[in-house]
C-alpha positions in Angstrom: -25.5 -14.8 -15.7 -23.8 -11.5 -15.7 -21.2 -11.0 -18.5 -19.4 -8.7 -15.9 -16.5 -10.7 -14.2 -15.0 -8.5 -11.3 -12.1 -10.9 -11.0 -12.1 -10.3 -7.2 -9.4 -12.8 -5.8 -10.7 -15.2 -3.1 -9.6 -15.3 0.5 -9.9 -13.1 3.5 -10.4 -9.1 2.6 -7.3 -8.2 4.2 -5.2 -10.7 2.5 -6.9 -10.4 -0.9 -4.3 -7.8 -2.6 -1.3 -9.5 -0.7 -2.2 -13.1 -2.2 -3.5 -11.5 -5.6 0.1 -9.7 -6.1 1.6 -12.9 -5.1 0.2 -15.0 -7.8 0.2 -12.6 -10.7 2.4 -13.0 -13.7 5.2 -10.5 -14.1 7.3 -9.1 -16.7 10.9 -9.3 -16.4 13.1 -6.3 -16.2 15.0 -7.1 -19.4 11.7 -7.5 -21.2 10.2 -4.1 -20.5 11.4 -2.3 -22.8 10.2 -4.6 -25.5 6.5 -2.9 -24.6 4.8 0.0 -25.4 1.9 1.7 -23.1 -0.1 4.7 -23.8 -1.4 6.6 -21.1 -4.2 9.2 -21.8 -4.5 12.1 -19.4 -1.6 13.3 -16.9 -3.1 14.1 -14.0 -2.6 12.2 -10.3 -3.8 9.4 -11.7 -2.3 9.3 -15.3 0.9 11.3 -14.4 2.1 8.9 -11.5 1.1 5.7 -13.7 3.1 6.9 -16.5 6.0 7.8 -14.3 5.8 4.8 -12.5 5.4 2.6 -15.6 8.2 4.2 -17.2 10.6 4.0 -13.9 9.9 0.1 -14.3 11.3 0.1 -17.9 8.5 0.2 -19.9 7.9 2.7 -22.9 5.7 5.1 -22.2 3.5 7.7 -24.5 1.5 9.9 -22.4 -1.1 12.2 -23.8 -2.2 15.6 -22.4 -4.6 18.2 -24.2 -3.1 20.9 -21.8 -0.1 22.7 -22.6 1.8 20.8 -19.7 0.6 18.1 -17.1 1.0 20.5 -14.7 -2.3 22.2 -15.7 -4.2 18.8 -15.1 -7.2 19.7 -13.4 -5.8 17.6 -10.3 -4.2 21.0 -9.6 -7.2 22.4 -8.8 -7.7 20.0 -5.3 -7.7 22.0 -2.5 -8.4 20.0 0.8 -6.4 17.2 0.9 -5.7 13.6 0.6 -7.0 10.7 3.0 -4.8 8.2 4.5 -5.0 5.8 7.6 -1.5 6.8 9.3 -3.7 7.3 12.9 -1.1 10.1 13.4 -3.3 11.8 15.5 -4.1 8.5 17.9 -7.9 9.0 17.5 -8.7 5.3 16.3 -8.0 5.3 13.0 -7.2 2.2 11.2 -7.2 0.7 7.5 -10.4 -0.9 8.4 -12.1 2.5 9.5 -10.5 4.0 6.6 -12.5 1.1 4.2 -15.6 1.2 6.3 -15.9 5.3 6.2 -15.7 4.9 2.2 -18.2 2.4 1.9 -21.0 4.0 4.0 -20.3 7.3 2.6 -20.7 5.7 -0.9 -23.9 4.7 0.6 -23.3 1.1 0.3 -22.9 1.1 -3.0 -18.9 0.4 -3.8 -17.1 -3.0 -4.4 -15.7 -4.3 -1.0 -12.4 -5.5 -2.4 -11.4 -2.4 -4.4 -12.2 0.0 -1.5 -10.1 -2.1 0.9 -7.2 -2.0 -1.2 -7.6 2.1 -1.6 -7.4 2.1 2.2 -4.6 -0.4 2.4 -2.5 1.4 0.3 -3.1 5.0 1.3 -0.1 5.2 3.7 2.2 4.3 1.0 1.1 7.7 -0.8 2.0 9.4 2.0 5.4 8.0 2.4 5.7 8.3 -1.5 4.9 12.1 -1.8 7.0 13.2 1.4 9.9 11.3 -0.3 9.1 13.7 -3.4 9.2 16.9 -1.3 5.5 17.6 -1.2 5.3 20.3 1.7 2.7 19.0 3.6 1.4 20.6 6.4 3.2 20.0 10.0 2.4 20.3 13.5 4.2 22.5 16.0 6.7 19.3 16.6 7.0 19.1 13.2 5.2 15.8 12.6 2.6 15.8 9.3 -0.6 17.5 10.7 -4.2 15.8 10.0 -7.6 17.5 9.4 -10.7 16.2 9.5 -12.9 16.0 6.4 -16.9 15.4 5.8 -18.2 11.8 6.9 -15.6 10.9 9.3 -15.0 11.3 12.9 -11.1 11.2 12.9 -8.5 13.3 11.7 -6.6 11.8 8.6 -6.6 14.2 5.8 -3.0 15.4 4.8 -2.9 19.0 3.2 -0.9 21.4 1.8 -2.9 24.7 2.8 -5.7 24.8 0.6 -3.1 23.7 -2.8 -2.6 20.0 -1.9 -3.6 19.0 -5.3 -1.1 21.4 -7.1 1.5 20.1 -4.3 0.8 16.2 -5.2 0.8 17.1 -8.9 4.2 18.9 -8.8 5.4 15.9 -7.0 3.8 13.3 -9.9 5.2 15.7 -12.5 8.8 15.5 -11.0 8.7 12.2 -11.2 7.3 12.1 -15.0 9.8 14.8 -16.0 12.5 12.6 -14.8 11.6 9.8 -17.0 10.7 12.3 -20.0 14.3 13.1 -19.6 15.5 10.0 -19.4 13.6 9.2 -23.0 11.5 6.5 -21.1 8.2 8.9 -21.5 7.5 10.3 -24.5 5.2 13.4 -23.8 2.6 14.4 -26.4 1.5 17.6 -24.8 -1.6 19.4 -26.5 -2.8 16.1 -27.9 -6.4 14.9 -27.6 -7.5 11.4 -27.9 -10.5 11.0 -30.2 -10.7 7.2 -30.5 -9.4 3.9 -29.7 -8.1 1.4 -31.9 -8.9 -2.4 -31.5 -6.6 -5.0 -33.3 -8.0 -8.3 -32.8 -10.3 -7.8 -29.7 -7.4 -6.1 -28.0 -7.1 -2.5 -27.2 -3.5 -1.3 -29.3 -3.5 2.1 -29.8 -5.5 5.4 -30.3 -6.2 8.3 -33.0 -5.1 11.7 -31.5 -5.4 15.1 -33.0 -2.3 17.5 -32.6 -4.4 20.5 -31.2 -1.4 22.8 -32.4 -0.8 21.8 -35.9 -4.5 20.2 -36.3 -2.6 16.8 -37.4 -4.4 13.5 -37.0 -1.9 10.7 -35.9 -2.0 7.3 -35.4 -0.5 5.9 -32.1 -0.1 2.0 -31.0 0.9 0.5 -28.1 0.6 -3.2 -26.3 -1.9 -1.4 -23.9 -3.8 1.5 -23.4 -4.2 3.3 -19.9 -7.4 6.1 -19.7 -6.7 8.5 -16.6 -8.6 11.7 -18.3 -11.0 12.3 -15.2 -14.5 12.6 -14.8 -17.6 14.3 -16.9 -18.8 16.9 -14.5 -18.7 19.6 -17.5 -21.8 17.6 -18.8 -23.7 20.0 -16.8 -21.9 22.9 -18.4 -21.6 24.8 -15.2 -19.1 23.2 -12.6 -16.2 23.0 -10.6 -14.1 21.1 -13.1 -11.6 23.1 -15.5 -13.2 24.3 -18.3 -11.4 22.0 -20.8 -12.6 18.9 -18.5 -14.3 16.1 -20.9 -15.5 12.9 -21.3 -14.4 12.2 -24.6 -11.6 9.5 -23.7 -14.1 7.5 -21.6 -16.8 7.8 -24.1 -14.9 6.6 -26.9 -13.8 3.5 -25.3 -17.4 2.8 -24.4 -18.5 3.4 -27.7 -15.7 0.8 -28.7 -16.9 -1.6 -26.1 -16.3 -0.7 -22.4 -18.8 -0.5 -20.0 -19.9 2.6 -18.4 -21.0 2.1 -15.2 -23.0 4.0 -12.7 -23.6 7.6 -14.8 -26.2 8.8 -12.6 -23.9 9.2 -9.6 -22.7 12.6 -9.6 -21.1 14.4 -6.6 -22.7 18.1 -5.9 -20.1 20.0 -3.8 -21.8 22.0 -0.8 -19.0 24.5 -0.7 -18.7 26.4 -4.0 -19.4 30.3 -4.7 -22.8 30.6 -5.7 -23.7 31.2 -9.4 -23.8 34.8 -10.3 -25.3 35.2 -13.5 -26.6 33.8 -16.9 -23.4 34.4 -18.4 -20.9 32.8 -15.9 -18.9 30.2 -17.6 -17.6 28.1 -14.5 -17.5 28.0 -11.1 -15.2 28.2 -8.3 -14.6 25.4 -5.2 -14.3 26.6 -1.9 -12.5 23.4 0.0 -14.2 21.3 2.3 -11.4 21.7 4.7 -13.2 25.0 5.5 -16.1 23.1 6.9 -13.5 22.2 9.7 -13.7 25.6 10.9 -16.7 27.3 9.5 -20.2 27.2 10.4 -23.0 26.9 8.0 -25.8 29.0 8.6 -29.1 30.7 6.9 -31.2 33.1 9.2 -34.1 31.6 11.2 -36.4 34.6 9.8 -37.5 34.5 6.3 -37.8 38.1 6.7 -34.3 38.5 7.3 -33.0 36.7 4.3 -35.3 38.6 2.0 -33.5 42.0 3.7 -30.2 40.4 3.0 -30.8 39.4 -0.4 -32.2 43.1 -1.1 -29.1 44.9 0.7 -30.9 46.1 3.7 -29.1 43.9 6.3 -25.7 42.7 7.0 -25.1 39.0 8.0 -22.8 40.0 10.6 -25.4 42.0 12.3 -27.9 39.2 12.8 -27.7 37.9 16.1 -26.7 34.2 17.2 -30.2 33.4 18.3 -31.4 34.2 15.0 -29.3 32.0 12.4 -30.1 28.5 11.8 -26.8 26.5 12.0 -29.3 24.0 10.1 -26.6 21.0 9.6 -25.6 21.2 13.4 -29.3 20.9 14.2 -30.0 18.2 12.2 -27.1 16.1 12.2 -25.5 16.9 15.9 -23.1 13.8 15.8 -21.1 15.1 12.4 -22.6 18.6 12.2 -20.9 20.6 9.5 -18.8 17.7 8.7 -21.6 15.7 7.2 -20.7 14.0 3.9 -21.1 16.2 0.5 -24.3 14.9 -0.3 -25.9 15.4 2.6 -24.7 19.0 3.2 -25.9 19.8 -0.3 -29.2 18.7 -0.2 -29.4 20.3 3.4 -28.5 23.6 2.0 -31.0 23.2 -0.9 -33.7 22.4 1.3 -33.2 25.7 2.9 -33.1 27.8 -0.2 -36.3 26.0 -2.0 -38.0 27.0 1.5 -37.2 30.5 1.0 -34.1 31.1 3.3 -31.3 31.6 0.8 -29.4 34.7 1.3 -27.9 35.4 -2.4 -29.1 38.0 -4.6 -29.0 35.7 -8.0 -31.8 34.8 -10.0 -32.6 31.9 -7.9 -32.0 33.1 -4.7 -29.8 30.1 -3.9 -26.7 30.9 -1.1 -26.1 30.1 2.2 -23.3 31.3 4.8 -20.3 29.6 5.7 -19.0 31.9 8.9 -15.5 31.7 10.6 -16.4 34.1 13.2 -16.8 31.5 16.1 -13.7 29.7 15.1 -11.6 33.0 14.9 -12.7 34.0 18.6 -11.9 30.4 19.7 -8.8 30.1 18.5 -8.0 33.9 19.5 -8.6 33.3 22.9 -6.5 30.0 22.8 -3.7 32.0 21.2 -4.1 34.5 24.0 -3.6 32.0 26.8 -0.7 30.4 24.9 0.8 34.2 24.8 0.3 34.9 28.4 -1.9 37.9 27.2 -4.2 38.5 30.5 -7.5 39.9 29.7 -7.1 40.5 26.1 -9.1 43.0 24.1 -11.6 41.8 21.3 -9.4 43.5 18.9 -6.4 41.3 20.0 -8.5 38.1 20.1 -9.5 38.8 16.3 -6.0 39.5 15.2 -4.9 36.3 16.8 -7.6 33.9 15.8 -7.4 35.6 12.3 -3.6 34.8 12.2 -4.5 31.4 13.0 -7.4 31.1 10.2 -4.9 32.8 7.9 -2.2 30.0 8.4 -4.5 27.2 7.9 -6.4 28.3 5.1 -4.9 32.0 4.0 -5.0 31.4 0.1 -8.6 30.2 -0.1 -9.8 33.4 1.8 -7.8 35.4 -0.8 -9.0 33.8 -3.6 -12.7 34.0 -2.2 -12.2 37.8 -1.7 -10.3 38.3 -5.2 -13.8 36.8 -6.8 -16.4 38.2 -4.5 -14.7 41.3 -3.3 -16.0 40.3 0.2 -13.3 39.9 3.3 -14.2 36.3 4.6 -12.5 36.9 7.9 -15.6 39.6 8.6 -18.2 38.7 6.3 -19.1 35.0 5.7 -18.5 33.3 2.7 -21.6 32.9 0.5 -21.8 29.4 -0.6 -23.9 27.0 -2.8 -23.7 23.5 -4.0 -22.2 22.6 -7.3 -21.2 20.1 -9.6 -17.8 18.7 -8.6 -16.8 15.1 -9.2 -18.5 11.8 -10.7 -18.3 8.5 -9.0 -19.7 6.7 -12.1 -17.5 6.2 -15.3 -16.1 3.1 -17.0 -16.8 -0.2 -15.4 -13.2 -1.8 -14.4 -12.7 -5.3 -13.1 -10.2 -5.5 -9.5 -7.3 -5.4 -12.3 -8.3 -2.0 -13.5 -9.2 -3.5 -16.9 -12.2 -2.3 -18.8 -14.4 -4.8 -20.7 -12.2 -4.3 -23.6 -8.8 -6.4 -23.4 -5.8 -4.2 -22.6 -7.8 -1.0 -22.1 -7.2 -0.2 -18.5 -9.1 3.0 -16.8 -7.9 4.8 -13.8 -8.8 7.5 -11.1 -12.2 9.4 -11.6 -12.3 7.7 -15.1 -13.3 4.7 -13.6 -16.3 3.8 -11.5 -14.7 1.5 -8.6 -14.2 3.1 -5.5 -16.5 5.8 -4.0 -20.1 4.3 -4.5 -22.8 6.7 -4.9 -20.9 9.6 -2.8 -17.1 10.1 -2.7 -16.0 11.5 0.6 -13.8 14.6 0.5 -10.2 14.1 0.0 -10.4 10.6 -1.0 -10.0 11.7 -4.9 -6.6 12.3 -4.8 -5.9 9.2 -2.6 -7.5 7.0 -5.5 -5.8 8.5 -8.5 -2.4 8.3 -6.5 -3.3 4.6 -5.5 -4.3 3.5 -8.9 -1.3 5.3 -10.6 1.7 4.2 -8.0 0.7 1.2 -6.3 -2.0 -0.7 -8.1 -1.6 -0.6 -12.0 1.8 -1.1 -12.2 1.1 -4.6 -11.0 -2.1 -5.5 -12.7 -1.1 -4.1 -16.0 2.3 -6.3 -16.2 -0.4 -9.5 -15.6 -1.8 -8.7 -18.9 1.4 -7.7 -20.2 3.2 -10.8 -19.7 1.7 -12.3 -23.0 3.2 -9.5 -25.2 6.9 -9.7 -24.6 7.1 -11.5 -28.2 4.6 -9.6 -30.0 6.7 -7.0 -31.1 5.7 -3.4 -31.8 2.6 -3.0 -33.1 1.9 -1.6 -36.6 -0.2 1.6 -37.1 -0.7 1.0 -41.1 -3.2 -1.9 -40.4 -6.8 -1.8 -41.5 -8.0 -1.0 -37.9 -6.1 2.0 -37.6 -7.0 3.3 -41.0 -10.7 2.8 -40.4 -10.4 4.5 -37.1 -8.2 7.8 -38.4 -10.9 8.0 -41.3 -13.8 8.1 -38.9 -12.2 10.8 -37.3 -11.5 12.9 -40.4 -15.0 12.3 -41.9 -16.3 13.8 -38.3 -13.7 17.0 -38.7 -15.1 17.7 -42.3 -18.6 17.3 -41.4 -18.0 19.8 -38.5 -15.8 22.2 -40.7 -18.6 21.9 -43.5 -21.8 22.1 -41.5 -23.9 25.3 -42.5 -25.3 25.7 -38.9 -26.3 28.8 -37.2 -25.4 27.8 -33.6 -22.0 28.0 -31.6 -20.9 24.7 -29.8 -21.5 26.6 -26.3 -24.9 27.4 -27.5 -26.0 23.4 -27.3 -23.7 23.0 -24.4 -25.6 25.6 -22.1 -29.0 24.0 -23.3 -27.5 20.6 -22.2 -26.5 21.7 -19.0 -29.6 23.4 -18.1 -31.8 20.0 -18.6 -29.1 18.4 -16.9 -29.2 20.7 -13.5 -33.0 21.2 -13.5 -33.6 17.7 -13.9 -30.8 15.2 -13.5 -29.1 17.5 -10.7 -29.7 17.3 -7.1 -33.1 16.5 -6.7 -34.4 14.0 -9.4 -38.0 13.1 -10.3 -39.1 10.2 -12.7 -41.3 13.0 -14.7 -38.6 15.2 -14.9 -36.0 12.5 -16.0 -38.4 11.0 -18.8 -38.6 15.1 -20.0 -34.9 15.4 -19.7 -34.2 12.1 -22.1 -36.7 13.3 -24.6 -35.2 17.1 -24.4 -31.3 15.8 -24.6 -32.7 13.8 -27.9 -33.9 17.2 -29.5 -30.7 19.1 -28.4 -28.5 16.2 -30.1 -30.9 16.2 -33.6 -30.6 20.2 -33.3 -26.8 20.1 -32.5 -26.1 17.7 -35.7 -27.9 20.0 -37.9 -27.3 23.2 -36.8 -24.1 23.4 -35.1 -21.3 26.1 -36.7 -17.8 25.6 -36.3 -15.7 28.2 -37.3 -12.2 27.9 -38.6 -10.1 25.4 -40.8 -8.5 22.0 -40.0 -4.8 23.1 -40.1 -3.8 24.7 -36.8 -5.3 25.6 -33.5 -9.2 25.4 -33.6 -10.4 25.5 -29.9 -14.4 25.6 -31.7 -13.5 22.2 -33.1 -12.4 20.8 -30.2 -15.1 21.8 -28.1 -17.6 20.5 -30.6 -16.0 16.8 -30.2 -16.4 17.2 -26.5 -19.8 18.4 -26.5 -21.2 15.7 -28.9 -20.1 13.2 -26.5 -21.4 15.2 -23.6 -25.0 15.1 -25.3 -24.9 11.5 -25.4 -23.8 10.8 -22.2 -26.2 13.3 -20.7 -29.0 11.0 -22.0 -27.4 8.1 -20.6 -27.3 9.6 -17.2 -30.9 10.5 -17.4 -31.5 6.7 -18.0 -29.5 5.5 -15.5 -31.0 7.8 -12.6 -34.8 6.8 -14.3 -33.8 3.1 -14.2 -32.5 3.4 -10.3 -35.6 3.5 -8.3 -33.9 4.4 -5.3 -32.1 7.0 -3.5 -28.4 6.6 -2.7 -25.5 9.2 -1.9 -25.2 11.6 -5.1 -28.6 10.2 -6.8 -31.6 11.3 -4.7 -34.8 10.7 -6.3 -37.3 12.6 -4.6 -40.0 9.8 -4.7 -37.5 7.6 -2.7 -37.2 9.8 0.4 -37.7 9.2 4.2 -40.2 11.6 6.2 -37.1 13.6 7.4 -35.8 14.2 3.7 -33.1 11.7 4.0 -32.3 9.4 1.0 -33.9 5.8 0.8 -32.3 3.3 -0.5 -33.3 -0.1 -2.2 -31.0 -2.7 -0.8 -33.5 -5.7 -2.0 -33.7 -4.4 -5.8 -30.7 -2.1 -6.4 -27.6 -3.5 -4.6 -25.3 -3.5 -8.0 -23.6 -1.7 -10.0 -25.2 -0.8 -13.3 -23.2 -1.1 -16.5 -24.2 0.1 -19.8 -23.4 -1.6 -23.1 -23.6 0.7 -26.0 -25.8 -0.3 -28.8 -25.2 2.5 -31.5 -26.2 6.0 -31.9 -29.8 5.5 -30.2 -28.6 5.9 -26.6 -32.0 4.6 -25.7 -31.1 1.1 -26.9 -27.9 0.6 -24.4 -28.1 -2.4 -22.6 -27.7 -3.0 -18.7 -25.7 -5.1 -17.3 -25.8 -5.4 -13.5 -22.6 -6.7 -11.0 -24.2 -7.6 -7.5 -22.5 -5.7 -4.7 -21.8 -8.4 -1.8 -20.7 -7.4 1.8 -19.2 -10.2 3.7 -17.0 -7.9 5.9 -19.6 -4.9 6.9 -23.4 -4.7 7.6 -25.2 -3.2 5.5 -27.5 -0.6 7.1 -29.4 2.9 6.8 -26.6 5.7 6.5 -26.9 7.8 9.2 -24.8 10.7 10.5 -27.3 12.3 13.3 
């Protein structure tokens, strides 16, 4: 029998969340100021949770390693946020959003959680409009929507190409209000380095003040982890360079199971890697696939000529372009899900049709010329311009594109020095999001009582592949509309507990463990920087635990990561001292965790003998090169239990996925 209890409520799917809320225990308003809650991470999930819990009357301590919550990585999200409002009247509904999300995740997500996400999605938009989030609007002033990959309706709300920034500012304004009232004590430039468990319950954290270097103890009646994903295990990703897995990994090592670590999303529209010294990658929003067409030359000699600088893409005739997504997936075209689009781009580049003059010749085009002409002609008709010139059509079409995506085009031109209105964007897949994470039950509680995990840090809602514009939806759903209910059910037993003391043996032992590790890093007589090991790990992960995985490559990765780990602990060099800011010391803690996680990712990928979503095993592919699932043997969540320093000894627990409301079938976008 599985040790995992998902606590999914009984009853019809559409009634589960309502009935669950109706029967949960509550904390009365007059008792909430007797309870302390720690929130780690203040992006959309953590920030919205901290603001909402404080608004309800709890005492909240919020921690972020950035100098301000406004710099959380949520700010980098570009394209939009999904919600089943059906403003476009094109057939959207709560059920369709639920179905698209389950299908997009390749039938590897928990039904009840996904339906709840779809159900509360509409509330998020109302909440954010009330906060003043400047969503895009149509000519009549109504909120506008656009399409994203994997769907055939328009349900994505957006604020140009800076939706994450605007949503984060909305959450931050709510958080700031509570900071001003004294209900939230904000700890900027603090990093959680360990979880403290007292009598089997999460009762606090050990944090390091990144400005002074001081190691601090903080207690609470519950701890909420909203610290984001682990994409930077690959070194190069679209994540902020400070994004890390440490909070989630620390609670894993204290007893929280880590689920589906091999599920990593490769985003198809990123600016290609330029050179070996690059430190991060840049995302170009998926929303661009609404208007851009992805192609490579049909003739391999044209690709070679482009790479050698002898041919410009604008000069390749329409009939000599291979719009390969439109060719392979006519029903969805350029709006297939991210995993499908990414693999298709890799296949073309592996076949020699890549267009970027980099080390790997990897890159394809995202071209807006068709949309510019189309929108230009429409605008000319609207303006009663008869027989418009080509220049007029171009100018009108460009103006339409600029209104929708202008800041993205400016960003691309600043990075590449190419004008994307005239020259197609160069794109290639890159690591972006992680669907795996800490295992949580329906209440968002981990296997550690009192430790809750929200947003990208948990595994719960996206299965093996996240649909675009669903990350912001999950983060805000968890923080605004789910956790505040479910955590109350747990905290209702703590109204007489009183303040948790920080001078207990559990806190002292946890603090000592961190200080000992700091002493080791600063006194180790190594010869290589932290980044040296991080890059080694990243190369192994990308080449052998990346878009295409083989049993042989995964076995090699497990062995090679073990070698990196051993070398790291022998030869890492961390300059500086214990007092004051020491960014190399920060990175040392984070990379140590990445190395262990990377090995677990490879182990999980080797174990899962199937292809699904972002997990593509080349030995489990259809003749057409599509993912081939094994629903008989692998229709479950794989949750790993920590067993000590040897990651190869972790124990797998399985949560069977039961689908009572949808038919599980081969995923097709053709």
